[in-house]
C-alpha positions in Angstrom: 106.5 99.2 91.7 108.5 98.4 94.9 111.4 100.8 95.6 113.3 98.9 98.3 115.5 95.8 98.5 114.2 94.4 101.8 112.8 91.0 100.6 115.1 89.8 97.8 114.7 86.1 98.9 111.0 86.4 98.1 111.7 88.0 94.7 110.7 91.5 95.9 113.2 94.2 95.4 113.7 97.6 93.8 111.8 97.6 90.4 109.5 94.7 91.2 106.2 95.2 89.6 103.2 94.6 91.8 99.6 95.6 92.0 98.0 97.0 95.1 94.9 95.0 96.0 93.6 96.6 99.2 94.6 98.6 102.3 94.1 97.0 105.7 93.6 99.7 108.4 94.7 99.3 112.0 92.1 98.2 114.5 89.8 101.1 115.6 90.6 103.4 112.6 88.5 104.4 109.7 88.9 106.6 106.6 87.7 110.2 106.7 86.2 112.4 104.0 88.7 115.1 102.9 88.5 117.9 100.3 91.4 118.0 97.8 91.3 120.6 95.1 87.5 120.8 95.3 87.0 117.1 95.2 85.6 115.0 98.0 87.9 112.0 98.7 87.7 109.2 101.2 91.3 109.3 102.7 93.3 107.9 105.6 96.7 108.6 107.1 99.6 106.2 106.6 99.8 106.1 110.4 96.4 104.4 110.4 97.4 101.7 107.9 98.5 98.2 109.1 99.6 97.0 105.6 98.8 97.1 101.9 98.0 93.8 100.3 99.8 93.4 97.0 100.4 90.8 94.4 103.3 90.2 92.0 102.4 91.6 88.6 102.3 88.7 86.0 105.0 86.8 87.8 103.2 83.5 87.9 102.8 80.9 85.1 99.6 81.0 83.2 96.7 79.5 85.1 98.3 79.9 88.5 97.2 82.5 91.1 99.5 85.4 91.6 101.5 85.5 94.8 100.1 87.9 97.3 102.1 89.6 100.0 101.7 92.3 102.7 103.7 95.5 102.4 104.0 97.5 105.6 104.7 101.3 105.8 108.3 102.2 106.5 109.6 105.0 108.7 112.9 106.7 107.8 114.7 109.7 109.2 115.4 112.5 106.7 117.3 115.8 106.6 115.6 118.7 104.8 117.7 121.5 103.3 115.8 124.9 103.3 116.9 128.2 101.8 116.9 130.8 104.6 118.1 134.3 104.0 120.2 133.3 101.0 121.8 130.2 102.5 120.8 126.6 102.9 119.9 125.4 106.4 119.7 121.7 107.2 116.9 120.5 109.5 117.3 117.0 110.8 115.5 114.6 113.2 112.4 114.5 110.9 110.7 111.2 110.4 108.6 110.3 107.4 106.4 107.2 107.1 105.5 105.9 103.6 105.1 102.8 101.5 108.1 101.8 99.5 106.3 101.9 96.2 106.0 104.1 93.1 102.7 104.4 91.3 103.5 103.3 87.8 100.7 105.2 86.0 103.6 107.2 84.5 107.1 105.9 84.3 110.5 106.5 82.7 112.1 104.7 79.8 114.6 103.2 82.2 111.9 101.4 84.2 110.3 100.2 80.9 113.4 98.4 79.6 112.6 94.8 79.0 108.8 95.3 79.0 106.3 95.2 76.2 103.2 97.4 76.5 99.9 97.6 74.5 99.8 101.4 74.8 102.5 104.0 75.5 102.1 107.7 75.6 105.4 109.5 75.1 105.2 113.0 76.7 108.8 114.2 76.0 112.0 113.0 74.5 115.5 112.8 76.0 118.2 113.0 73.4 121.2 112.9 75.6 121.8 109.2 75.0 122.3 107.7 71.6 119.6 105.2 70.6 117.4 106.1 73.5 114.5 106.9 71.2 114.7 103.4 69.9 114.6 101.9 73.4 111.5 103.9 74.2 109.7 103.2 71.0 110.4 99.5 71.0 108.4 99.0 74.2 105.1 99.3 72.4 103.7 96.2 70.7 101.9 97.9 67.8 102.0 101.3 66.1 98.3 101.7 67.0 99.3 101.8 70.7 101.9 104.5 70.3 100.8 108.0 71.2 103.3 110.9 70.9 102.7 114.2 72.6 105.8 115.7 70.8 106.7 115.1 67.2 110.0 113.3 66.5 112.3 115.9 64.9 113.4 114.5 61.5 116.7 116.4 61.8 117.7 114.1 64.8 120.5 111.6 64.1 119.1 108.1 64.6 122.1 106.2 63.4 123.6 103.5 65.6 126.5 104.6 67.8 129.7 103.1 66.4 130.9 102.3 69.9 127.9 100.1 70.3 128.6 98.3 67.1 132.2 97.7 68.1 131.1 96.4 71.5 128.7 94.0 69.8 131.5 92.8 67.5 133.8 92.3 70.6 131.2 90.3 72.4 130.5 88.1 69.4 134.2 87.3 69.0 134.5 86.6 72.8 131.5 84.2 72.5 133.0 82.5 69.5 136.3 81.9 71.4 134.4 80.6 74.5 132.4 78.2 72.4 135.5 76.9 70.7 137.1 76.3 74.1 134.0 74.5 75.3 134.2 72.2 72.4 137.8 71.4 73.3 136.8 70.6 76.9 134.0 68.3 75.8 
């Protein structure tokens, strides 16, 4: 998922789903074997990468090839706040180079809104927002694809928020008024 808004004209902005196809290294560089947590991994530094080839995720009509695009690493300046002897000290002038993407192996309910998935694993629940459980559960197409790592507490209030019902009524009345006006204009 792309996390920046640098190419809106080409329909690539924050929240755009894409799939990484391959990494193109800069001329004269090659990956190195590294040991991470006891596992041998072929790795490279972001400084050695020219671009990542990506494609829009399911953005094209059926039968058409997905649109591919190059995503370049981005360098930003950051300020880090560190606790030193009981107080926070800010250290600036630090540069970080990274790709403006989030791996979407795991995601939040916010990012899933408007999507349908064959499988969803819910690891935890957030009850701060009324009807949030419905939003999360309604993303999965079938009950077979729903996997809960925490039970839903039956004592939880799942009733619809009355403010939401009032807002829906207000919008329905507004729509009705606008449609009547439109008939008058026609």
